[in-house]
N, C-alpha and C positions, 0 to 999 in steps of 0.2 A: 497428700499428693499421690502416693502409691495406691491408696484405696480408690481414689477417683479414676485413675488409669485402669484399674482392674474392673471397675464398674462399667467403664466405656467399652472395654474389650468384651465383657460378658454380654452387654447389650447388643453389640455388633454381631457376636457369634450366634445370639438367639435368632436373629433375622436370617442367618445362613443355614439354619437347621431345616431340613426337608422332612416332611412326614412320609413315613414308609407304610405302604399298603400291601397287603397280601391276601390272596384268596384263602378261603377256609381250608383247613387241612383235609385232604382226601384220605379216607381210611379204607383199608382192605381187610377182608376176612382171612387172608393168608399172609403169613410172615415170609419175607424173602430170606430172613436169617434162620439158619437151621438151629433147632434146639433138640438135643438128644432126649428121646423118650424110650420107654421099655420096648415099644414095637418099631421104633425108627432110630437106629443108631448104627455106627460103623460095623457092629458085630451082628446085625440082622442077617440071618442066613439068606444067601442068594447065589446061584450059579445057573448058567444057561443049561437047559436039557440038551442031550446029544442032538436031537432034531433041530432045536433052535440055535445051537452052536454052529451046526452046519449051515443053517440059513443065514446066520450072522456073517459067516465067512463069505458066503455068496454075495451078500449085500455089500460088504467091504470091497469085494472084487469088482463092483460096478464103478468104482472111483479110481482115477489115475494114481499111479504110484506117487507117494509124497503128499497126497491129498485125502488120505483115508479118513481123516478127522471129519470130513464132510458127511460121514455115515452116522454121526452122533444122533441125529433126530430119528432115523429109522431104527437104530439099535435101541434107543430108549423106548420107542414105541413097541418094539418086539419084546423087550424086557417087561414092560407094563402089561402086555397081553398075557405073558406067562405068569407074572407075580400078582397081577391085579392092581398094582399101584407102584409108585416109584420112591422107595425109601432111599436114604443116602447111600446104603450099601450097593444098591443097583447102580447109582451114579458112579461109584468107585469102580465097579466091575466094568462098566462101559468105558470109563476113562483109561483103565489099565489095558483093556483090549485094543483101544485105538492109540495107546501110547501118547496121550495128551494130558495136559494139566487138569487135575480134578476141578479146579476153579472154572475152567472153560465149560465143563459139563454142568456145573452148578448154574452157570449163567443161562444155559439153554433150558434146563429143566425148570427154572424159576420164571423164565420169560413166557414160555408157551403154556397156555391154560389147558392144553390137551393132556398134559402130564399131571397126574394126581399125586401129590406129595403127602397125602393122607389116605388111609384106607377108605375104599368105597364099596358099596354093595354090589351084588351080582349084576344088577341093572342100574346103570347110572342115568338118571333122568335129568336132562339139561333143557330147561325151558327158557326160550327167548322172551324177554319182556321189554325189548326196545320198541320204538314208536310204531313201526309197521305191524308188529305182532300185537301191540296193545290196541291198535285201532282196527285191525283186519278181522273180519268175521265176528265171532262172539267176543273176541278180545282175549289176550293172554292172561289178564287178571282173573277171569272166570275159570280158565283152564288151570291156572296155578292153585286157586282155591279148591278146585275139584280134586287135584292130586293130593293136596295137604289133608283134605277131609277123608279121602279114600285110604290113605296110608297112615294117617295119624302122626305125621312128622312135619317139621318146618323146613324152610330152605337151609341147606347146610347140614341137615341131619340124615341119619341112616336108620332104617327100621331095625327093631330088636333082633330080627332073624337074619340081618345082613343081606336081605334080598334087594332092597331099594335104597338109593341115595338120591336126594333131590338137590339140584343146583340151579341157581338163576344165572343166566349167561347173557352176553351181548349177542349181536346179530350173528345168525348162523347161515345167512345167505339164501334163505328161502322166503323172502319178504312177500312175493306175490302169492304165496300159498299160506299166508298167515291166518290164524296162529298155528304154531308148530312146536314140536319138541324133538330132541334127539335122544334116543335111548341106545346107549352103546354106539354101534355103527349105523343104526337105522334112523331115518327121518320119518316122522309122522306129521302130516300137514292137513290144512283145512279142517282143523279139529272143532268138534263140539264137545260139550260135557259128556254126552253119551259115548262118543268115540273114545274119549280118554278113559272113561270107565271100562269100556270093552277091552281096550288095549291092556290095561292093568290086570283085568280078570284073566286074559289069555296068558300073560306073563306069569301070573300066580299059578296057573294050571300047567306051567312048563311048556307052553306053546310059544311060537314066534309069530306075532301079529304081522300081517302083510304091511310092509312099509309103503310110504307114498301118500297121496291125497286121500282124504276120507270124505265123510258125508257132507261136510260144510259147504262143499261146492259140487254136490251130486256125484261124488266119486269120479271126478274128471281124471283123465289119463296122466296129465302132467301139469302144465301151467296155462293151458289154453283157456280163453274166455268162457264163462259159464253159458253164455248164449250162443256159442259157436264162433267160428272164425270171423274176424272182422277185416282181414287182409289176406293176401296170397290165396285167393279163392280160385284163381284160374291157373291152368297149366303154364309152366314157364315158356317163354317165347323161343328159347333156344339160341344157339350161336348165331352171330351176325345180325341180330335184331337192331334196327336203328342205325346200322352202318351204311355209308354211301356205297352204292353198287360199283362205282369206279375205283374204289380203294381195294 
């Protein structure tokens, strides 16, 4: 009798079970959890230079009293420009300066990809490989291969002389000038393989290549159409145009 009841309950429960589906696990090449390493640990030396300490105080002074923690992003950026990247000791220094919990600084530094939590080369090449750059001009795939072949490194690697680091990133907001790369603070757009090769050669020679559009669109000034303007060809009509004269 008991066995029969149990079988009935089990059979009814079987019909109540719903299948659970989930998407495939998305993997990242960066850990959000910190792991101490010889070059990245709380004892990694860092302190602002006198000049940057003065600049940091100026930055903090831009925010209302009681809201100084809003300066966390510009201070992390300032520290990264001085140190080259953002080890955990830098995060601690910024947290202590702003008198905020260190965890709050960790949250910011791990959220924004502008902060490099691992050492990078002198020139950080960030190539966009999203749809517009993949399809625009010669395509980002060709440019990426050109960089890899020229420098002898893969995405996520740094050259042995610590001059170049190659990263693959999401949209950098220059879609109409695709394909493009960001190298440190400069954008290089409308790229061809020769353009990319020339840029790398100039950087190797210690020069700063002129940022902006390149030969892929005949060295246009900004983002204007290659064949010339298609709108706004006439002078503006001025105030009052189209307004009733009795008003």
